[in-house]
N, C-alpha and C positions, 0 to 999 in steps of 0.2 A: 504493500500500500504506500502510495506517495504521500508525503507530508509537506506541510508549510508552516511558516511562523505566524503567530497571532498574539494579540493582547487579549487576555481573558481575566474576568473576575470570578471568584468562587463565592463571594458574599458581598453585600453592600458595605460601603465604608469610604475611607479616604483614598487619595490617589495611590497610596502604597499598596492597595488591594489589587492593582493591575499587575498581571504576571505575563512575562514573555515566555510563550510555550509553543511547542510543536504539536500540531493537530492534523488530522487527515485532510489532504487536499480534496476539495469537492469535485464531483463528477457532474456535469450538467445533465439534468434530466429533461423530460419532455417540456418544451416551451422555455427552457432556460439557456443562458449563455454563460460560459466560464470567463470571467473578467480578471485579467491580471492588473492589479491596482498599481497605478503610478503616482497618485496623490490622493490623500484622504483628508476630508475636512473635519476639523474639530468644532463641535457646537456645544453650547452650554447645556443643551438637552442631554448630551452624553454624560456630563457631570451630574446632572439630576438623576439620571438612571443609575449611575454608579453609586451615588449616595443613597438611593432609595428614598422612601418617605413621600416626597412630593408626587412622583408618578406612581409609586406603589399603591397609593390610595385610589387611583383611578384606572389602573390597569385592569383589563378584563381577566377573569380567572383569579385564583387565590394567591398564587406565588409566581415570582419570576423564575424562569428556568436557569439554574446554575449547573455548570460553569457557563458564563455569558460573554460573548464577544461584543464589545461596545461599538458604536458608530453607525451613522445612517447616511453618509454622503461620501462619494468617492468618484474618481475618474480613472480610466485605464484603457486597456486594449483587449478586445475579444480574442481569446486564445482558442476556444472551441465552442461548438453549439450542440445542443441536444436535438432530438427529433421535434419536428413541427416548428422550428424557428425559421422565420423568413424576414424579420425586421432588421436583423444584424448578421454579420458574417465575420469569420476570423480575420483579424487585422484591422477591424473598425475601431476607431477611437470613440469611446462612449463615456457617459457619466450617468449617475443616478442619485436620487434623493428620496429615501424612504422606500418601503415595500408596500404591501397591501395593508389596509387597516391603519390604525394610529401608528405614526412613524416610529415612535419610541418603543413600540411593542415588538418590533422585529428588527433589532439591531444586528450588526454583524460585519461592519466595514473595517474594523481595525485588524486587518489580516492581509496576506499577500495575494490571495485569490478568493473570489466569491462567485458562486453560482447565482445569477440574478435573473428573475423572470424578464422575458424580452419586453414586456409592456411597461417595465420600469426603467428602461434604458432610453437615453436620448443620444443622438449623434453629436459629436463636438465638431463645429466648423473648423476649417483650416486656419482661420484667423484667430482662433481662441486656443490658448494653451491648456494642457491638462490641469496645471496648477490653477489657472483662472477658473476653469469649470468647477473644480473641487472647492474653490474658495467662494463661489457665488451661487451655485445652483439652489441649495436649500435656503441660504440667507436671502438670495434674490427672490426666490419664490415667496418667502415670507413678506418681503418688501412689496412684491407684486400684489399679493392678497390685500395688504393694507392700503396701498395707493389706488388700486383699481376697484376694490369692492367695499372697503370700509370707510375711508376718508380720503377723497381725491382732492388734492390742493390745486390752486390755480392762481392767476394774477389777482392781487388784492388780498390774498390770504396771508396770515402770519402763522408759521408752523414752528412749534417747539419740539425739538428732537433731543431726548435724553440719551446720554452716552453717544455723542455725535461722532466719536472716533471708533466705535465698535464695529463689528462686522455688518450687522443689519443696520445699525444707526448710520454708518457711512453711506450706505446705499440709499437710505431714506432721505438723508440730507441732499445728496446729489439729485435724486429723482424729484424732490419737491422744488429744488432750485431750477431744474430743467423745465418744470411745468410753470415756472413764473412766480412762485410764492417767495415771500421773504422768510428766511430760515434763521431761527435762533437755536443754538445748540448748548448743551451742558457738557462739561468735561472735567476730569479730575486733575489735570496738570497743564502747564503751559505748552508742553510738547503736543498733547492731545488737542489743545485749543487751536494750535497751528494747523493740525490735520483737519479739524472741524472747519476752519476757514477755507482750506483747500477743497473741502467737500461742498462748499457753497454757502456756508453760514455767514450771514452778515454780522452777527454778534455771537460770541461764545462766553458763557458764564462758567467760572471756575467754582464748582459747588463745594470744594474743600476750603475755599477762602471766604465765601460769602453765603448767605442764605439765598439759594437760587430763586425762591419764590419772590423775595423782595427785589432782587436784581431784575428779574423778568418783568415784574410789575412796573418798575421804574422805566424799563425800555418800552413796554407796550401797556400803558395804563388803560387803554380801551379793551384789553383782553386778547387772548390767543384764540385763533379760530380752530386750530387742530393741534393736538398733542400726540406724539408718538413716544410711547413709554416702554422700554425694554428692561427697566430697572426694577420696577415693582414696588415693594413695600416702602422703600425710602423716598419715593417720588410721587406716587400716585395721588395720595390724598391732597398734598399741597398743589398738585397740578390742577385738580378740580377747581380749586379756588382762583386759578388764573384765567379761566375760560371766559371768552366773550359770549354773549347770547347766541344760542343755537350752535355752540361749539361742539366739536367731536373729539373725544379722547379715546385713543386706542392703546390698550395694554397688550404687549406681545411677548413679554419675558419677565423673569423673576430673579434677576441677578442678585438682588438684595433680599430676596424672600418673596413668597406669594403675597398678593394684595389682600388686605383684610376685607371682610364682608362689607358691602356698600349699602348704605341706607338710600334707597332710590329717591326719597324726598329731598335729599340734598341737591338733586339735579333740577328741581322744579322751578326755582326762581329765575333761572336763565335758560330753561328748556334745553338742557344739555343731553348729548347722546354719548353713551359709553359702550365700548365693545371689547371683546377679548379675542385676539386672532389665534386661530389654530390652523396651521398650514395644510393639514392632511386633506381636507375637503377641496382645497384650491388646486391640488395636484393629484387628486385621488384616482384618476383613471389615465390611461395612456394619452388620450387626446388632450386633456387638460395639462398634463405634465409637459407634453411636447409643445403645446402652444405657449406655455409660460417660458419654457427654455428658449424657444425661438425669439420671443419678445426680449428676454434678457440678453441673449447673444447679439441681437440686433442693436440694442441700446449700447452694448459694449463696443461693437464695431463703430457706432456713431460717435463714441466718446462721451456719451451722456452718463454712463455708469462705468466706473473703474474699480474693480474689486481690489482692495488693499490687502496685501499679504504681510502680516507683521513678522511671523516667525515660521521657520521650517525645522522640524525635528525628525530624526530617524524614527521609524515605527517603533523600534524597541525602546525608544525614549519617551513613550507616551506619558509616563508618570510626570516627567518634567514639563511636558506640554500642558497637562491638566493643572499642574501647580501654577504655571504662568497664567493660565486662563482664570484661575480662582483669585489671583492677586489683583485682577482688573488693570494690570499694567499694559496689556496688549492693546495695540491700536490697529484693528483690522482682524483678518482671519489668521488662524493658526492651522498649519498643515502638518500631516504625518507623511513621510516618504518611505515606502517599503524598500 
């Protein structure tokens, strides 16, 4: 039996629970393609799955199956195909983000090879590198859901983007700026503030130095039209208080912890709308995934979206990659390279 290297966890916990192990190399079955990974995207959802708790409470079934290979996003090259595969062929450059169902339920990307259903694969255009595809497909799909379905910005809108130098935050800043909105970002350092301005922010508030809500209110006393919040507990409640009448607040992440239960009556005085983004439905079938990928790759080719890659780690060094992500020092995407 052929083997491959992978990162697995045998229980929930800290980054040190990730182990570099040899496991059987998969054989593609009916409808599957064997993908040799060239770049693997690290997402905060991987950290949440590793920790347990947050996703464990909403996973279908009673327990996570251990040992578990983490990861939901990667790019690579098709090495072989199983019976019934017509969408891809050996030698094709492909990427994927999530499997069927909730994306965090069927992880398995932190490895050298993976058998992937053909309907979860998208072709990578020649103008897009494998690293760019792995850095933006899932994060870009989240941004696409938010911008196209939940809160579309335009000229005359003021948009507040928390963590403006993060993977998704960077894309949201760029996208809102591209659509003509005025973008205000929050960041944790002067270096990240510079990146926020490169992403299209007119102003960047350093939340470690000042109360971001007071600083934003001084900049936009009439209120914010749209808030994109990937931070969660530390930012959500204060952001509600910054909204203009009929404003929209989208939460899409929990970097500081899950948002506390919301009293809907707090929205009434300004007729506010609040939503929680879950990317699975936006890219839940092959057609939706490929349309979204085409949109993202087109915007990349146009120069409207530029995925920022902060760090690259060897796959075997996934522990260090997660530790960096948990410090919030990274500005952009983190990649694992097999």
